[in-house]
C-alpha positions as CSV (number, residue, x, y, z in Angstrom):
1,M,-4.1,-4.6,-27.4
2,E,-6.5,-6.2,-29.1
3,V,-6.0,-8.7,-32.3
4,I,-8.7,-9.2,-35.1
5,I,-7.9,-12.1,-37.9
6,R,-9.7,-11.5,-41.1
7,P,-9.8,-14.1,-43.8
8,T,-7.5,-12.6,-46.0
9,A,-5.2,-9.3,-46.7
10,E,-8.1,-7.6,-48.8
11,E,-10.4,-8.1,-45.9
12,A,-8.1,-6.3,-43.0
13,S,-7.4,-3.4,-45.5
14,R,-11.0,-3.2,-45.8
15,L,-11.8,-3.5,-42.2
16,S,-8.8,-0.4,-41.0
17,A,-10.2,1.3,-43.8
18,R,-14.0,1.5,-42.8
19,I,-12.1,2.0,-39.0
20,I,-10.4,5.0,-40.4
21,S,-13.4,6.7,-42.3
22,D,-16.0,6.0,-39.3
23,A,-13.6,7.8,-37.2
24,I,-13.2,10.7,-39.8
25,L,-17.5,10.9,-40.1
26,Q,-17.6,10.8,-36.3
27,N,-14.6,13.9,-35.7
28,P,-14.4,15.9,-38.8
29,R,-11.5,17.5,-37.2
30,L,-9.6,14.1,-36.5
31,V,-5.6,14.3,-36.8
32,L,-5.1,11.3,-38.3
33,G,-1.3,10.0,-38.3
34,L,-0.4,7.6,-41.3
35,A,2.0,5.4,-42.6
36,T,3.3,4.2,-46.1
37,G,4.7,0.9,-47.7
38,R,2.9,-1.8,-49.5
39,T,1.0,-3.3,-47.0
40,M,-1.0,0.4,-47.0
41,E,-1.6,0.5,-50.7
42,A,-4.7,-1.6,-50.6
43,L,-6.4,0.1,-47.5
44,Y,-5.6,3.8,-48.9
45,D,-7.3,2.7,-52.1
46,S,-10.1,1.1,-50.1
47,L,-10.0,4.3,-47.9
48,A,-10.7,7.0,-51.0
49,G,-13.3,4.5,-52.3
50,L,-15.1,4.8,-49.0
51,I,-14.7,8.8,-48.5
52,R,-15.8,9.4,-51.9
53,E,-18.5,6.9,-52.3
54,G,-19.9,7.5,-48.7
55,G,-19.3,11.8,-49.1
56,V,-16.8,11.9,-45.9
57,D,-16.2,15.2,-45.6
58,V,-12.2,15.6,-44.7
59,S,-12.1,19.2,-45.6
60,R,-11.0,19.7,-41.7
61,L,-9.0,16.4,-41.7
62,T,-5.5,17.0,-40.2
63,T,-2.6,14.6,-41.2
64,F,0.6,13.8,-39.7
65,N,3.1,11.1,-41.5
66,L,5.4,9.1,-39.7
67,D,7.9,9.4,-41.5
68,E,10.4,10.5,-44.4
69,Y,13.8,9.9,-46.1
70,I,16.5,12.2,-45.1
71,G,18.1,14.0,-48.4
72,L,14.7,13.4,-50.6
73,P,12.8,16.4,-51.8
74,P,9.2,16.1,-51.7
75,E,8.6,16.1,-55.4
76,H,11.4,12.6,-55.5
77,P,9.1,10.0,-56.9
78,Q,10.4,7.4,-53.6
79,S,9.7,10.1,-51.2
80,Y,6.8,9.4,-49.0
81,R,5.1,12.4,-49.8
82,F,5.2,11.8,-53.1
83,Y,3.9,8.1,-52.3
84,M,1.1,9.7,-50.0
85,E,-0.4,12.1,-53.1
86,H,-0.2,9.6,-55.5
87,H,-2.1,6.8,-53.0
88,L,-4.0,8.8,-51.2
89,F,-4.2,12.6,-50.8
90,K,-4.9,13.6,-54.1
91,K,-7.7,10.7,-54.3
92,I,-9.5,11.9,-51.4
93,G,-8.9,15.7,-52.4
94,V,-8.0,17.0,-49.1
95,K,-6.2,20.1,-48.4
96,R,-2.4,20.2,-48.9
97,E,-1.8,22.4,-46.4
98,N,-3.6,19.9,-43.5
99,T,-1.1,17.1,-44.8
100,H,2.2,16.8,-42.8
101,L,5.3,15.0,-43.3
102,P,8.9,15.7,-42.3
103,I,10.9,17.9,-44.8
104,G,13.3,15.0,-46.1
105,N,15.5,17.8,-47.5
106,A,15.5,20.3,-45.0
107,P,19.1,21.8,-44.2
108,D,19.5,20.7,-40.6
109,P,17.5,17.2,-40.0
110,D,17.4,17.8,-36.2
111,V,15.9,21.2,-36.5
112,E,13.2,19.8,-38.8
113,S,12.7,16.9,-36.3
114,A,12.1,19.3,-33.5
115,R,9.9,21.5,-35.9
116,Y,7.7,18.2,-36.7
117,E,7.4,17.3,-32.8
118,A,6.2,20.7,-32.3
119,L,4.1,20.8,-35.0
120,I,1.9,17.6,-33.8
121,Q,1.9,19.1,-30.1
122,S,0.4,22.3,-31.4
123,A,-2.2,20.0,-33.1
124,G,-3.3,18.7,-30.0
125,G,-1.8,15.1,-30.7
126,I,-2.8,12.3,-32.6
127,D,-6.3,10.8,-32.4
128,L,-5.6,7.9,-34.4
129,Q,-2.4,6.4,-35.6
130,L,-2.0,3.7,-38.4
131,L,0.7,1.8,-38.4
132,G,2.7,-1.1,-40.3
133,L,5.3,-3.8,-39.0
134,G,8.6,-3.4,-40.3
135,T,10.7,-7.1,-40.6
136,V,12.6,-6.4,-37.7
137,G,10.0,-5.1,-35.9
138,H,10.2,-1.5,-36.3
139,I,7.2,0.9,-36.7
140,G,7.7,4.0,-38.2
141,F,11.6,3.9,-38.3
142,N,12.2,3.0,-35.1
143,E,14.9,0.7,-35.6
144,P,16.0,-2.1,-33.1
145,L,17.3,-0.6,-29.7
146,S,15.1,2.7,-30.1
147,S,14.2,4.6,-26.9
148,L,10.4,3.4,-26.4
149,A,10.2,7.1,-25.0
150,S,11.6,8.9,-28.2
151,R,10.3,11.4,-29.8
152,T,10.7,12.6,-33.5
153,R,14.6,12.5,-34.7
154,A,16.9,11.6,-37.2
155,K,17.7,7.7,-37.1
156,A,20.1,5.4,-39.2
157,L,18.3,2.9,-41.1
158,S,19.3,-0.8,-40.2
159,P,20.9,-2.9,-42.7
160,E,17.6,-5.0,-42.9
161,T,15.3,-2.1,-43.4
162,R,17.5,-0.8,-46.6
163,R,17.6,-4.3,-48.2
164,Q,13.6,-4.5,-47.5
165,N,13.4,-1.1,-49.4
166,G,15.7,-1.7,-52.3
167,G,13.5,-3.1,-54.5
168,F,11.7,0.9,-54.6
169,F,15.3,2.3,-55.3
170,G,16.9,-0.2,-57.5
171,G,19.1,-1.5,-54.9
172,E,19.4,-1.6,-51.5
173,D,22.7,0.9,-51.9
174,K,20.7,3.5,-53.2
175,V,18.0,3.9,-50.0
176,P,19.1,6.7,-47.8
177,P,21.2,5.7,-45.1
178,R,19.0,7.8,-42.8
179,A,15.2,9.1,-42.1
180,I,13.7,11.4,-39.9
181,T,10.6,9.3,-37.8
182,V,8.4,10.1,-34.9
183,G,9.9,8.6,-32.1
184,V,7.8,5.8,-30.0
185,G,6.9,7.7,-27.2
186,T,5.3,10.2,-29.6
187,I,2.9,7.5,-31.2
188,L,2.5,6.2,-27.5
189,E,0.8,9.0,-26.9
190,S,-1.7,9.0,-29.6
191,R,-4.8,8.7,-28.3
192,R,-5.8,5.3,-30.8
193,C,-3.6,3.2,-32.7
194,L,-4.3,1.2,-35.3
195,M,-1.6,-1.5,-36.9
196,L,-2.6,-3.9,-40.3
197,V,-0.2,-6.7,-40.7
198,T,-0.5,-8.6,-43.6
199,G,1.7,-12.0,-45.1
200,Q,3.3,-14.5,-44.1
201,A,6.6,-13.0,-44.2
202,K,5.4,-10.8,-41.1
203,A,3.8,-13.8,-39.3
204,D,7.4,-14.5,-36.6
205,I,8.0,-10.9,-36.0
206,L,4.1,-9.9,-35.3
207,A,4.2,-13.2,-33.1
208,Q,6.8,-11.5,-30.9
209,A,5.8,-8.1,-31.4
210,V,2.2,-8.8,-29.9
211,E,2.8,-12.2,-27.7
212,G,6.3,-11.5,-26.6
213,P,8.0,-9.4,-24.1
214,I,8.5,-6.0,-24.1
215,T,11.7,-4.9,-25.6
216,S,13.6,-2.1,-27.4
217,L,14.7,-4.7,-29.9
218,I,11.6,-4.8,-31.0
219,T,9.7,-1.2,-30.8
220,A,6.6,-2.5,-32.0
221,S,5.9,-4.3,-28.8
222,A,5.9,-1.1,-27.1
223,L,2.3,-1.1,-28.3
224,Q,1.4,-3.9,-25.8
225,L,2.1,-0.6,-22.8
226,H,-1.1,1.5,-25.4
227,P,-4.5,1.8,-23.3
228,R,-6.5,1.6,-27.0
229,C,-4.3,-0.3,-29.9
230,T,-6.0,-2.5,-32.3
231,V,-4.1,-5.1,-34.3
232,I,-5.5,-6.3,-37.5
233,V,-4.0,-9.2,-39.3
234,D,-4.8,-11.7,-42.1
235,E,-4.8,-15.5,-41.1
236,S,-1.4,-15.8,-43.0
237,A,0.1,-12.9,-40.8
238,A,-1.6,-14.9,-37.8
239,S,-0.5,-18.2,-38.3
240,K,2.5,-18.2,-35.4
241,L,0.0,-16.6,-33.0
242,R,-0.2,-18.7,-30.1
243,H,-3.8,-17.0,-29.0
244,Q,-5.6,-17.2,-32.3
245,E,-9.0,-18.4,-31.0
246,Y,-9.3,-16.2,-28.6
247,Y,-8.7,-13.2,-31.0
248,R,-11.2,-14.9,-33.3
249,W,-13.8,-14.9,-30.0
250,I,-13.0,-11.1,-29.7
251,F,-14.1,-10.2,-33.1
252,A,-17.4,-12.4,-33.0
253,N,-18.4,-11.0,-29.8
254,E,-17.4,-7.7,-28.7
255,P,-19.7,-5.1,-29.2
256,E,-17.4,-2.6,-30.8
257,W,-16.8,-5.2,-33.9
258,Q,-20.4,-5.9,-34.2
259,R,-20.8,-3.4,-37.3
260,Y,-18.3,-4.3,-38.8
261,Q,-19.8,-7.8,-39.4
């Protein structure tokens, strides 16, 4: 795991967007895993600009999102399909048939979960998986005590997650209690992981995920096992990390990062 500290949330988002844009340029058939949430909005805005201005070909790009609320149809304004269309897909002109999310209002969430997992595998797995970090340390909707070997499945949301997302729905009681999420095991099979974390509110949980023990109580800690995981953070989110100077040295000295400076 590499931790890259940037001075501001905007710079952290821009760097993350550049990594994704470069990955698409290097492999136009990239299978890209995507995430949602407030943190991703600035990243997607930057990524859309890079794709448009750089003439990046997304005609063969395939995407898979991590999760979707159970019970919400794709056209619901709080569905993640709606979010992705608004924040990224329509801006870059990616083919709708190449973009995939779990179907939240499928008749049987378990059948839909199995279908979605099989779809990821039939695409050859995820080349680059973008991740955020939840306030309880989750990736996707892999809430505390999720198996670190889990696959795509229906999952009950924790009270903290429903409180965190309540603002989008007009109250936590209106947040769907369950979601379909790609599992931790599926995420760990991605060829590369990129986690973006910004803001002081995430400082404690980031430190636990990155520098603490690997535990199913904080599913993001499983990323310590991944052979190629980059965590990009701003100064606020990095404030509780013990090894900040080493992380700064990595960005300043490792050849992989020279073209981003």
